[in-house]
N, CA, C and O atoms as a CHARMM CRD file, in Angstrom:
* protein
*
  356
    1    1 MET  N     50.34900  14.03600-140.19400 PROA 1      0.00000
    2    1 MET  CA    51.52000  14.23300-139.30200 PROA 1      0.00000
    3    1 MET  C     52.37800  13.07000-139.31500 PROA 1      0.00000
    4    1 MET  O     53.55200  13.13000-139.68100 PROA 1      0.00000
    5    2 THR  N     51.75000  11.90100-138.88100 PROA 2      0.00000
    6    2 THR  CA    52.36100  10.58200-138.78200 PROA 2      0.00000
    7    2 THR  C     53.07500  10.27800-139.99500 PROA 2      0.00000
    8    2 THR  O     54.06500   9.56700-139.82400 PROA 2      0.00000
    9    3 ALA  N     52.81300  10.65000-141.23600 PROA 3      0.00000
   10    3 ALA  CA    53.37800   9.96300-142.32800 PROA 3      0.00000
   11    3 ALA  C     54.49500  10.87800-142.34600 PROA 3      0.00000
   12    3 ALA  O     55.59900  10.38800-142.57900 PROA 3      0.00000
   13    4 LEU  N     54.38900  12.32600-142.10600 PROA 4      0.00000
   14    4 LEU  CA    55.79200  13.00800-142.35900 PROA 4      0.00000
   15    4 LEU  C     56.83300  12.70900-141.41100 PROA 4      0.00000
   16    4 LEU  O     58.01800  12.90700-141.68100 PROA 4      0.00000
   17    5 ILE  N     56.39200  12.18100-140.17600 PROA 5      0.00000
   18    5 ILE  CA    57.61200  11.76800-139.12800 PROA 5      0.00000
   19    5 ILE  C     58.04800  10.41000-139.73900 PROA 5      0.00000
   20    5 ILE  O     59.26800  10.26100-139.81000 PROA 5      0.00000
   21    6 GLU  N     57.37600   9.52700-140.13200 PROA 6      0.00000
   22    6 GLU  CA    57.86500   8.23300-140.63000 PROA 6      0.00000
   23    6 GLU  C     58.65800   8.51200-141.76800 PROA 6      0.00000
   24    6 GLU  O     59.60600   7.74800-141.95500 PROA 6      0.00000
   25    7 GLY  N     58.46000   9.55300-142.66800 PROA 7      0.00000
   26    7 GLY  CA    59.20400   9.78300-143.87700 PROA 7      0.00000
   27    7 GLY  C     60.57800  10.15400-143.62500 PROA 7      0.00000
   28    7 GLY  O     61.53000   9.66900-144.23500 PROA 7      0.00000
   29    8 ALA  N     60.67200  11.14300-142.59100 PROA 8      0.00000
   30    8 ALA  CA    61.68000  11.99100-142.01600 PROA 8      0.00000
   31    8 ALA  C     62.47000  10.97200-141.33200 PROA 8      0.00000
   32    8 ALA  O     63.67800  11.17200-141.46200 PROA 8      0.00000
   33    9 SER  N     62.20700  10.08400-140.73800 PROA 9      0.00000
   34    9 SER  CA    62.76700   9.24000-139.85200 PROA 9      0.00000
   35    9 SER  C     63.50900   7.96900-140.95500 PROA 9      0.00000
   36    9 SER  O     64.43700   7.26700-140.55000 PROA 9      0.00000
   37   10 SER  N     63.03400   7.85500-142.11400 PROA 10     0.00000
   38   10 SER  CA    63.60000   6.87900-143.01100 PROA 10     0.00000
   39   10 SER  C     64.75500   7.53100-143.59400 PROA 10     0.00000
   40   10 SER  O     65.56100   6.73000-144.06600 PROA 10     0.00000
   41   11 LEU  N     65.08700   8.82500-143.70500 PROA 11     0.00000
   42   11 LEU  CA    66.19100   9.43400-144.37300 PROA 11     0.00000
   43   11 LEU  C     67.38400   9.08100-143.51600 PROA 11     0.00000
   44   11 LEU  O     67.53300   9.24400-142.30500 PROA 11     0.00000
   45   12 ALA  N     68.26300   8.52200-144.48400 PROA 12     0.00000
   46   12 ALA  CA    69.80400   8.14200-143.90700 PROA 12     0.00000
   47   12 ALA  C     70.49100   9.44500-143.97500 PROA 12     0.00000
   48   12 ALA  O     70.20200  10.37200-144.73200 PROA 12     0.00000
   49   13 PRO  N     71.52000   9.40700-143.01700 PROA 13     0.00000
   50   13 PRO  CA    72.28800  10.56300-142.86400 PROA 13     0.00000
   51   13 PRO  C     73.09400  10.83500-143.81200 PROA 13     0.00000
   52   13 PRO  O     73.68300   9.78700-144.07800 PROA 13     0.00000
   53   14 VAL  N     73.55900  11.93200-144.68200 PROA 14     0.00000
   54   14 VAL  CA    74.52400  11.96800-145.90800 PROA 14     0.00000
   55   14 VAL  C     75.71400  11.26400-145.32700 PROA 14     0.00000
   56   14 VAL  O     75.94700  11.27000-144.11800 PROA 14     0.00000
   57   15 SER  N     76.39500  10.71100-146.13700 PROA 15     0.00000
   58   15 SER  CA    77.76400  10.03700-145.72100 PROA 15     0.00000
   59   15 SER  C     78.76800  10.79600-146.55800 PROA 15     0.00000
   60   15 SER  O     78.38400  11.69900-147.30100 PROA 15     0.00000
   61   16 ALA  N     79.99400  10.47000-146.46600 PROA 16     0.00000
   62   16 ALA  CA    81.07700  10.83800-147.34800 PROA 16     0.00000
   63   16 ALA  C     81.09400  10.42700-148.80200 PROA 16     0.00000
   64   16 ALA  O     81.55200  11.02100-149.77900 PROA 16     0.00000
   65   17 GLY  N     80.44100   9.18600-148.69300 PROA 17     0.00000
   66   17 GLY  CA    80.15200   8.63800-149.94600 PROA 17     0.00000
   67   17 GLY  C     79.28100   9.44300-150.91100 PROA 17     0.00000
   68   17 GLY  O     79.57800   9.73600-152.07000 PROA 17     0.00000
   69   18 GLY  N     78.22600   9.73600-150.29200 PROA 18     0.00000
   70   18 GLY  CA    77.13100  10.63000-151.01300 PROA 18     0.00000
   71   18 GLY  C     77.89000  11.96400-151.39700 PROA 18     0.00000
   72   18 GLY  O     77.72700  12.48900-152.49800 PROA 18     0.00000
   73   19 ALA  N     78.51200  12.34900-150.67600 PROA 19     0.00000
   74   19 ALA  CA    79.16100  13.86600-151.13200 PROA 19     0.00000
   75   19 ALA  C     80.05300  13.62300-152.12300 PROA 19     0.00000
   76   19 ALA  O     80.13600  14.45900-153.02200 PROA 19     0.00000
   77   20 THR  N     80.90500  12.42500-152.15800 PROA 20     0.00000
   78   20 THR  CA    81.79600  12.17400-153.21100 PROA 20     0.00000
   79   20 THR  C     81.03700  12.05600-154.60200 PROA 20     0.00000
   80   20 THR  O     81.48500  12.44900-155.67900 PROA 20     0.00000
   81   21 VAL  N     79.59500  11.33800-154.35100 PROA 21     0.00000
   82   21 VAL  CA    79.24700  11.26200-155.69400 PROA 21     0.00000
   83   21 VAL  C     78.27300  12.67100-156.09600 PROA 21     0.00000
   84   21 VAL  O     77.50300  12.56700-157.05100 PROA 21     0.00000
   85   22 VAL  N     78.33800  13.81000-155.42400 PROA 22     0.00000
   86   22 VAL  CA    77.87900  14.97500-155.74900 PROA 22     0.00000
   87   22 VAL  C     78.79300  15.49400-156.57400 PROA 22     0.00000
   88   22 VAL  O     78.55900  15.97800-157.68200 PROA 22     0.00000
   89   23 LEU  N     79.94300  15.38800-155.99200 PROA 23     0.00000
   90   23 LEU  CA    81.48500  16.02700-156.75300 PROA 23     0.00000
   91   23 LEU  C     81.91000  15.29900-158.03600 PROA 23     0.00000
   92   23 LEU  O     82.80500  15.69300-158.78300 PROA 23     0.00000
   93   24 ALA  N     81.05800  14.02300-158.23500 PROA 24     0.00000
   94   24 ALA  CA    81.57500  13.35800-159.25900 PROA 24     0.00000
   95   24 ALA  C     80.56200  13.43200-160.49900 PROA 24     0.00000
   96   24 ALA  O     80.76000  12.79900-161.53600 PROA 24     0.00000
   97   25 VAL  N     79.46400  14.26300-160.29200 PROA 25     0.00000
   98   25 VAL  CA    78.75500  14.59600-161.34800 PROA 25     0.00000
   99   25 VAL  C     79.39600  15.42600-162.46100 PROA 25     0.00000
  100   25 VAL  O     80.49700  15.92200-162.22000 PROA 25     0.00000
  101   26 PRO  N     78.78900  15.64300-163.73000 PROA 26     0.00000
  102   26 PRO  CA    79.67100  16.59200-164.62100 PROA 26     0.00000
  103   26 PRO  C     79.76000  17.97800-164.23800 PROA 26     0.00000
  104   26 PRO  O     80.55000  18.73200-164.80500 PROA 26     0.00000
  105   27 LEU  N     79.05700  18.32900-163.38400 PROA 27     0.00000
  106   27 LEU  CA    79.60600  19.89200-162.77400 PROA 27     0.00000
  107   27 LEU  C     80.56600  19.59900-161.55800 PROA 27     0.00000
  108   27 LEU  O     80.86400  20.57100-160.86300 PROA 27     0.00000
  109   28 GLY  N     81.05600  18.42700-161.24200 PROA 28     0.00000
  110   28 GLY  CA    81.83700  18.06500-160.14200 PROA 28     0.00000
  111   28 GLY  C     83.27900  19.07700-160.39400 PROA 28     0.00000
  112   28 GLY  O     83.61400  19.92900-159.57200 PROA 28     0.00000
  113   29 PRO  N     83.90700  18.85100-161.45300 PROA 29     0.00000
  114   29 PRO  CA    84.98900  19.55200-161.81500 PROA 29     0.00000
  115   29 PRO  C     84.71100  21.28500-161.48000 PROA 29     0.00000
  116   29 PRO  O     85.39600  22.00600-160.75500 PROA 29     0.00000
  117   30 VAL  N     83.72800  21.58000-162.10800 PROA 30     0.00000
  118   30 VAL  CA    83.27900  23.13900-161.62000 PROA 30     0.00000
  119   30 VAL  C     83.28700  23.53600-160.08200 PROA 30     0.00000
  120   30 VAL  O     83.81600  24.49100-159.51200 PROA 30     0.00000
  121   31 MET  N     82.61800  22.61200-159.66200 PROA 31     0.00000
  122   31 MET  CA    82.49100  22.72500-158.07200 PROA 31     0.00000
  123   31 MET  C     83.98300  22.88600-157.58100 PROA 31     0.00000
  124   31 MET  O     84.50000  23.90800-157.12900 PROA 31     0.00000
  125   32 GLN  N     84.48500  21.80500-157.74600 PROA 32     0.00000
  126   32 GLN  CA    85.90400  21.57500-157.29100 PROA 32     0.00000
  127   32 GLN  C     86.89500  22.80800-157.45400 PROA 32     0.00000
  128   32 GLN  O     87.64600  23.15100-156.54100 PROA 32     0.00000
  129   33 LEU  N     86.83200  23.52000-158.82600 PROA 33     0.00000
  130   33 LEU  CA    87.47300  24.43800-158.97500 PROA 33     0.00000
  131   33 LEU  C     86.99800  25.76700-158.31700 PROA 33     0.00000
  132   33 LEU  O     87.81300  26.62100-157.97000 PROA 33     0.00000
  133   34 GLY  N     85.77800  25.90300-158.17100 PROA 34     0.00000
  134   34 GLY  CA    85.30800  26.84200-157.35000 PROA 34     0.00000
  135   34 GLY  C     85.68400  26.89800-156.11000 PROA 34     0.00000
  136   34 GLY  O     86.09300  27.95200-155.62300 PROA 34     0.00000
  137   35 LEU  N     85.59100  25.65600-155.35800 PROA 35     0.00000
  138   35 LEU  CA    86.02300  25.51800-153.82000 PROA 35     0.00000
  139   35 LEU  C     87.57200  25.79900-153.65700 PROA 35     0.00000
  140   35 LEU  O     88.04000  26.46600-152.73400 PROA 35     0.00000
  141   36 GLY  N     88.28400  25.22500-154.63600 PROA 36     0.00000
  142   36 GLY  CA    89.52800  25.57500-154.63100 PROA 36     0.00000
  143   36 GLY  C     90.03900  27.02600-154.86800 PROA 36     0.00000
  144   36 GLY  O     91.08600  27.40400-154.34200 PROA 36     0.00000
  145   37 VAL  N     89.34300  27.77800-155.60900 PROA 37     0.00000
  146   37 VAL  CA    89.71800  29.24700-156.05800 PROA 37     0.00000
  147   37 VAL  C     89.16500  30.00800-154.52000 PROA 37     0.00000
  148   37 VAL  O     89.78400  30.93900-154.00500 PROA 37     0.00000
  149   38 ALA  N     87.97700  29.45000-153.97000 PROA 38     0.00000
  150   38 ALA  CA    87.76000  30.25300-152.53900 PROA 38     0.00000
  151   38 ALA  C     88.66200  29.68000-151.44300 PROA 38     0.00000
  152   38 ALA  O     88.81900  30.46700-150.51000 PROA 38     0.00000
  153   39 VAL  N     89.13700  28.79900-151.35100 PROA 39     0.00000
  154   39 VAL  CA    90.08300  28.48000-150.30600 PROA 39     0.00000
  155   39 VAL  C     91.20100  29.03200-150.48300 PROA 39     0.00000
  156   39 VAL  O     91.78800  29.23900-149.42100 PROA 39     0.00000
  157   40 SER  N     91.84100  29.41600-151.56100 PROA 40     0.00000
  158   40 SER  CA    93.15100  29.97400-151.96400 PROA 40     0.00000
  159   40 SER  C     92.93600  31.57100-151.53600 PROA 40     0.00000
  160   40 SER  O     93.70700  32.23300-150.84300 PROA 40     0.00000
  161   41 PHE  N     91.86400  31.95000-152.04700 PROA 41     0.00000
  162   41 PHE  CA    91.44500  33.50800-151.73900 PROA 41     0.00000
  163   41 PHE  C     91.75000  33.67400-150.29600 PROA 41     0.00000
  164   41 PHE  O     92.64200  34.43000-149.91100 PROA 41     0.00000
  165   42 ILE  N     90.86900  32.83100-149.34400 PROA 42     0.00000
  166   42 ILE  CA    90.95000  32.93100-147.88100 PROA 42     0.00000
  167   42 ILE  C     92.12200  32.66200-147.45400 PROA 42     0.00000
  168   42 ILE  O     92.51200  33.38700-146.54000 PROA 42     0.00000
  169   43 ALA  N     92.91200  31.75000-147.86000 PROA 43     0.00000
  170   43 ALA  CA    94.34200  31.36800-147.09600 PROA 43     0.00000
  171   43 ALA  C     95.25400  32.71700-147.73100 PROA 43     0.00000
  172   43 ALA  O     96.02600  33.26600-146.94500 PROA 43     0.00000
  173   44 HSD  N     95.18000  33.13800-148.86400 PROA 44     0.00000
  174   44 HSD  CA    95.95300  34.49400-149.16300 PROA 44     0.00000
  175   44 HSD  C     95.53400  35.77000-148.22300 PROA 44     0.00000
  176   44 HSD  O     96.21700  36.64300-147.68700 PROA 44     0.00000
  177   45 GLY  N     94.30300  35.54700-148.24400 PROA 45     0.00000
  178   45 GLY  CA    93.64400  36.91300-147.39000 PROA 45     0.00000
  179   45 GLY  C     94.47100  36.91200-145.95600 PROA 45     0.00000
  180   45 GLY  O     95.14700  37.81600-145.46400 PROA 45     0.00000
  181   46 ILE  N     94.18800  35.59300-145.46000 PROA 46     0.00000
  182   46 ILE  CA    94.83800  35.47000-143.99800 PROA 46     0.00000
  183   46 ILE  C     96.36000  35.81400-144.01900 PROA 46     0.00000
  184   46 ILE  O     96.79300  36.70400-143.28600 PROA 46     0.00000
  185   47 LYS  N     97.02300  35.23800-144.70300 PROA 47     0.00000
  186   47 LYS  CA    98.51300  35.40800-144.87300 PROA 47     0.00000
  187   47 LYS  C     98.78800  36.89900-145.09800 PROA 47     0.00000
  188   47 LYS  O     99.79300  37.36400-144.56100 PROA 47     0.00000
  189   48 THR  N     97.89900  37.80600-145.93300 PROA 48     0.00000
  190   48 THR  CA    98.15800  39.05800-146.31900 PROA 48     0.00000
  191   48 THR  C     97.86600  40.00600-145.04200 PROA 48     0.00000
  192   48 THR  O     98.37300  41.11700-144.88300 PROA 48     0.00000
  193   49 TYR  N     96.99300  39.39700-144.19000 PROA 49     0.00000
  194   49 TYR  CA    96.55600  40.17600-143.09800 PROA 49     0.00000
  195   49 TYR  C     97.75800  40.19200-141.93200 PROA 49     0.00000
  196   49 TYR  O     98.11700  41.16400-141.26700 PROA 49     0.00000
  197   50 ALA  N     98.19500  39.02400-141.89300 PROA 50     0.00000
  198   50 ALA  CA    98.99200  38.55800-140.85400 PROA 50     0.00000
  199   50 ALA  C    100.48700  39.42000-141.24700 PROA 50     0.00000
  200   50 ALA  O    101.22400  40.01000-140.45700 PROA 50     0.00000
  201   51 GLU  N    100.60900  39.29900-142.41500 PROA 51     0.00000
  202   51 GLU  CA   101.99300  40.34500-142.66600 PROA 51     0.00000
  203   51 GLU  C    101.90800  41.67800-142.57600 PROA 51     0.00000
  204   51 GLU  O    102.84200  42.40500-142.23400 PROA 51     0.00000
  205   52 MET  N    100.67300  42.08500-142.90900 PROA 52     0.00000
  206   52 MET  CA   100.15800  43.41500-142.67300 PROA 52     0.00000
  207   52 MET  C    100.41100  43.85800-141.18100 PROA 52     0.00000
  208   52 MET  O    101.15900  44.80300-140.92900 PROA 52     0.00000
  209   53 ARG  N     99.81300  43.20200-140.28500 PROA 53     0.00000
  210   53 ARG  CA    99.70700  43.22800-138.64000 PROA 53     0.00000
  211   53 ARG  C    101.14500  43.35400-138.27600 PROA 53     0.00000
  212   53 ARG  O    101.44200  44.25300-137.49000 PROA 53     0.00000
  213   54 SER  N    102.05800  42.59100-138.73300 PROA 54     0.00000
  214   54 SER  CA   103.35200  42.35400-138.30700 PROA 54     0.00000
  215   54 SER  C    104.16200  43.57700-138.76700 PROA 54     0.00000
  216   54 SER  O    104.91500  44.24700-138.06100 PROA 54     0.00000
  217   55 ASP  N    103.87700  43.75700-140.09100 PROA 55     0.00000
  218   55 ASP  CA   104.79000  45.19600-140.61700 PROA 55     0.00000
  219   55 ASP  C    104.18000  46.36200-139.92400 PROA 55     0.00000
  220   55 ASP  O    104.92800  47.30500-139.66900 PROA 55     0.00000
  221   56 ALA  N    102.86400  46.43400-139.56700 PROA 56     0.00000
  222   56 ALA  CA   102.52000  47.89600-138.65300 PROA 56     0.00000
  223   56 ALA  C    103.25100  47.78100-137.42900 PROA 56     0.00000
  224   56 ALA  O    103.66600  48.82900-136.93400 PROA 56     0.00000
  225   57 GLY  N    103.54300  46.42500-136.70900 PROA 57     0.00000
  226   57 GLY  CA   104.12000  46.44300-135.44500 PROA 57     0.00000
  227   57 GLY  C    105.57700  46.76100-135.34200 PROA 57     0.00000
  228   57 GLY  O    106.18100  47.04200-134.30700 PROA 57     0.00000
  229   58 LYS  N    106.13800  46.66700-136.74700 PROA 58     0.00000
  230   58 LYS  CA   107.68400  47.08800-136.78800 PROA 58     0.00000
  231   58 LYS  C    107.99800  48.57600-137.38300 PROA 58     0.00000
  232   58 LYS  O    109.08700  49.14300-137.46300 PROA 58     0.00000
  233   59 SER  N    106.75400  49.01200-137.76100 PROA 59     0.00000
  234   59 SER  CA   106.96600  50.47100-138.46700 PROA 59     0.00000
  235   59 SER  C    107.64300  51.45400-137.32800 PROA 59     0.00000
  236   59 SER  O    107.53300  51.22300-136.12400 PROA 59     0.00000
  237   60 VAL  N    108.36100  52.58600-137.87300 PROA 60     0.00000
  238   60 VAL  CA   109.06400  53.31500-137.24100 PROA 60     0.00000
  239   60 VAL  C    108.17200  54.38900-136.91600 PROA 60     0.00000
  240   60 VAL  O    108.51500  55.23500-136.09000 PROA 60     0.00000
  241   61 TYR  N    106.96100  54.43700-137.53800 PROA 61     0.00000
  242   61 TYR  CA   106.01900  55.43200-137.29700 PROA 61     0.00000
  243   61 TYR  C    105.11800  55.06700-136.06600 PROA 61     0.00000
  244   61 TYR  O    104.37100  55.92500-135.59500 PROA 61     0.00000
  245   62 ARG  N    105.18000  53.79700-135.53900 PROA 62     0.00000
  246   62 ARG  CA   104.10700  53.40400-134.56000 PROA 62     0.00000
  247   62 ARG  C    104.04200  54.28700-133.38800 PROA 62     0.00000
  248   62 ARG  O    102.96000  54.38500-132.80800 PROA 62     0.00000
  249   63 TYR  N    104.96900  54.88100-133.00600 PROA 63     0.00000
  250   63 TYR  CA   105.13200  55.87300-131.77400 PROA 63     0.00000
  251   63 TYR  C    104.03900  57.12000-131.97400 PROA 63     0.00000
  252   63 TYR  O    103.36700  57.57500-131.04900 PROA 63     0.00000
  253   64 LEU  N    103.98800  57.57500-133.32500 PROA 64     0.00000
  254   64 LEU  CA   103.28900  58.63000-133.56200 PROA 64     0.00000
  255   64 LEU  C    101.43900  58.12800-133.40000 PROA 64     0.00000
  256   64 LEU  O    100.56000  58.90300-133.02300 PROA 64     0.00000
  257   65 THR  N    101.24400  56.82300-133.75300 PROA 65     0.00000
  258   65 THR  CA    99.78500  56.25300-133.47000 PROA 65     0.00000
  259   65 THR  C     99.48100  56.21300-131.96000 PROA 65     0.00000
  260   65 THR  O     98.37500  56.52400-131.51900 PROA 65     0.00000
  261   66 ALA  N    100.75900  55.72100-130.99800 PROA 66     0.00000
  262   66 ALA  CA   100.71000  55.54800-129.77200 PROA 66     0.00000
  263   66 ALA  C    100.03700  56.82700-129.13000 PROA 66     0.00000
  264   66 ALA  O     99.00200  56.88200-128.46700 PROA 66     0.00000
  265   67 MET  N    101.00000  57.96000-129.54500 PROA 67     0.00000
  266   67 MET  CA   100.93200  59.46300-129.02700 PROA 67     0.00000
  267   67 MET  C     99.49200  59.60600-129.34200 PROA 67     0.00000
  268   67 MET  O     98.62800  59.52600-128.46900 PROA 67     0.00000
  269   68 GLU  N     99.28600  59.77700-130.36200 PROA 68     0.00000
  270   68 GLU  CA    97.81400  60.06500-130.88200 PROA 68     0.00000
  271   68 GLU  C     96.54500  59.66400-129.97800 PROA 68     0.00000
  272   68 GLU  O     95.67500  60.45500-129.61200 PROA 68     0.00000
  273   69 LYS  N     96.59600  58.34500-129.69800 PROA 69     0.00000
  274   69 LYS  CA    95.77100  57.52700-129.01300 PROA 69     0.00000
  275   69 LYS  C     95.83500  58.00300-127.31700 PROA 69     0.00000
  276   69 LYS  O     94.87800  57.85700-126.55700 PROA 69     0.00000
  277   70 ALA  N     97.05100  58.54300-126.95000 PROA 70     0.00000
  278   70 ALA  CA    96.91200  59.10500-125.85000 PROA 70     0.00000
  279   70 ALA  C     96.50000  60.32700-125.57800 PROA 70     0.00000
  280   70 ALA  O     96.49700  60.77600-124.43100 PROA 70     0.00000
  281   71 GLY  N     96.08100  61.03500-126.69900 PROA 71     0.00000
  282   71 GLY  CA    95.55300  62.22900-126.62500 PROA 71     0.00000
  283   71 GLY  C     96.52500  63.23300-127.18300 PROA 71     0.00000
  284   71 GLY  O     95.99800  64.33900-127.06700 PROA 71     0.00000
  285   72 VAL  N     97.58500  63.32300-127.67900 PROA 72     0.00000
  286   72 VAL  CA    98.39800  64.21800-128.27500 PROA 72     0.00000
  287   72 VAL  C     97.77300  64.76000-129.70200 PROA 72     0.00000
  288   72 VAL  O     97.39000  63.93200-130.52800 PROA 72     0.00000
  289   73 VAL  N     97.69000  66.04300-129.94200 PROA 73     0.00000
  290   73 VAL  CA    97.06300  66.60900-131.08500 PROA 73     0.00000
  291   73 VAL  C     98.19400  67.22800-131.96300 PROA 73     0.00000
  292   73 VAL  O     98.78800  68.20900-131.51500 PROA 73     0.00000
  293   74 PHE  N     98.52500  66.73300-133.15700 PROA 74     0.00000
  294   74 PHE  CA    99.60300  67.25500-134.09800 PROA 74     0.00000
  295   74 PHE  C     98.98500  68.11000-134.95100 PROA 74     0.00000
  296   74 PHE  O     97.96900  67.95400-135.62700 PROA 74     0.00000
  297   75 ARG  N     99.80600  69.13800-134.82500 PROA 75     0.00000
  298   75 ARG  CA    99.09200  70.26600-135.87600 PROA 75     0.00000
  299   75 ARG  C    100.51700  70.88600-136.69300 PROA 75     0.00000
  300   75 ARG  O    101.63900  70.90000-136.18600 PROA 75     0.00000
  301   76 SER  N    100.19000  71.35900-137.99700 PROA 76     0.00000
  302   76 SER  CA   101.24900  71.70600-138.99200 PROA 76     0.00000
  303   76 SER  C    100.84600  73.16000-139.25300 PROA 76     0.00000
  304   76 SER  O    100.80400  73.44600-140.45000 PROA 76     0.00000
  305   77 GLU  N    100.58500  73.99300-138.52400 PROA 77     0.00000
  306   77 GLU  CA   100.33800  75.38600-138.91500 PROA 77     0.00000
  307   77 GLU  C    101.67100  76.10100-138.67000 PROA 77     0.00000
  308   77 GLU  O    102.48000  75.73100-137.81900 PROA 77     0.00000
  309   78 ILE  N    101.82800  77.09000-139.43300 PROA 78     0.00000
  310   78 ILE  CA   103.14300  77.87600-139.56700 PROA 78     0.00000
  311   78 ILE  C    102.70800  79.19900-139.00600 PROA 78     0.00000
  312   78 ILE  O    101.72900  79.85300-139.36300 PROA 78     0.00000
  313   79 ARG  N    103.82500  79.57500-137.81800 PROA 79     0.00000
  314   79 ARG  CA   103.34000  80.57700-137.00800 PROA 79     0.00000
  315   79 ARG  C    103.79700  81.88900-137.71800 PROA 79     0.00000
  316   79 ARG  O    104.78000  81.94800-138.45600 PROA 79     0.00000
  317   80 PRO  N    103.06600  82.82000-137.44800 PROA 80     0.00000
  318   80 PRO  CA   103.50900  84.11100-138.02900 PROA 80     0.00000
  319   80 PRO  C    104.76800  84.62800-137.60700 PROA 80     0.00000
  320   80 PRO  O    105.22800  84.37200-136.49400 PROA 80     0.00000
  321   81 THR  N    105.44500  85.47000-138.59200 PROA 81     0.00000
  322   81 THR  CA   106.85500  85.78900-137.95000 PROA 81     0.00000
  323   81 THR  C    106.38100  87.45900-137.09100 PROA 81     0.00000
  324   81 THR  O    105.32900  88.09800-137.06800 PROA 81     0.00000
  325   82 ARG  N    107.69100  87.67400-136.50000 PROA 82     0.00000
  326   82 ARG  CA   107.26200  88.97100-135.88100 PROA 82     0.00000
  327   82 ARG  C    106.91700  90.08300-136.87400 PROA 82     0.00000
  328   82 ARG  O    106.02100  90.87900-136.59600 PROA 82     0.00000
  329   83 GLN  N    107.58600  90.16300-138.00400 PROA 83     0.00000
  330   83 GLN  CA   107.07900  91.11600-139.10400 PROA 83     0.00000
  331   83 GLN  C    105.64400  91.23500-139.30700 PROA 83     0.00000
  332   83 GLN  O    104.95600  92.23100-139.08400 PROA 83     0.00000
  333   84 ALA  N    105.23400  90.00100-139.79700 PROA 84     0.00000
  334   84 ALA  CA   103.96100  90.08500-140.25800 PROA 84     0.00000
  335   84 ALA  C    103.00100  90.51700-138.71500 PROA 84     0.00000
  336   84 ALA  O    101.95900  91.13900-138.92300 PROA 84     0.00000
  337   85 LEU  N    103.27700  90.26200-137.55400 PROA 85     0.00000
  338   85 LEU  CA   102.52700  90.59300-136.47000 PROA 85     0.00000
  339   85 LEU  C    102.58400  92.02500-136.35700 PROA 85     0.00000
  340   85 LEU  O    101.54900  92.67500-136.21700 PROA 85     0.00000
  341   86 GLN  N    103.80600  92.60400-136.41200 PROA 86     0.00000
  342   86 GLN  CA   103.95200  94.14900-136.49500 PROA 86     0.00000
  343   86 GLN  C    103.03600  94.76700-137.57600 PROA 86     0.00000
  344   86 GLN  O    102.26300  95.68800-137.31200 PROA 86     0.00000
  345   87 GLU  N    103.15600  94.22900-138.78500 PROA 87     0.00000
  346   87 GLU  CA   102.46300  94.84100-139.86900 PROA 87     0.00000
  347   87 GLU  C    101.08800  94.85400-139.59000 PROA 87     0.00000
  348   87 GLU  O    100.48900  95.85200-139.99300 PROA 87     0.00000
  349   88 SER  N    100.39800  93.94300-138.96500 PROA 88     0.00000
  350   88 SER  CA    99.02000  93.99500-138.87900 PROA 88     0.00000
  351   88 SER  C     98.69900  94.61900-137.45900 PROA 88     0.00000
  352   88 SER  O     97.57600  94.52200-136.96400 PROA 88     0.00000
  353   89 GLU  N     99.40200  95.05200-137.04200 PROA 89     0.00000
  354   89 GLU  CA    98.84000  95.94200-135.74900 PROA 89     0.00000
  355   89 GLU  C     98.61600  97.41600-136.11600 PROA 89     0.00000
  356   89 GLU  O     98.20100  98.20700-135.26900 PROA 89     0.00000
């Protein structure tokens, strides 16, 4: 157990130089490309989400959603005519 503790204490923390060396290996450009694509997807997703939220807030139909949340029920049934009611009797 003592040897394990001494071995762990001798490890130096990873520095920025060490991270640069990792990216400078032959797979470095591939890793950089992958990270760049991931960052661009995340940035684009955040931008798109913000635009959609903004558009939803400016929608002319937002009052319908507010009314529905308040408990209003919208129905699109066609009421029978008087003639249909008389024929069914």
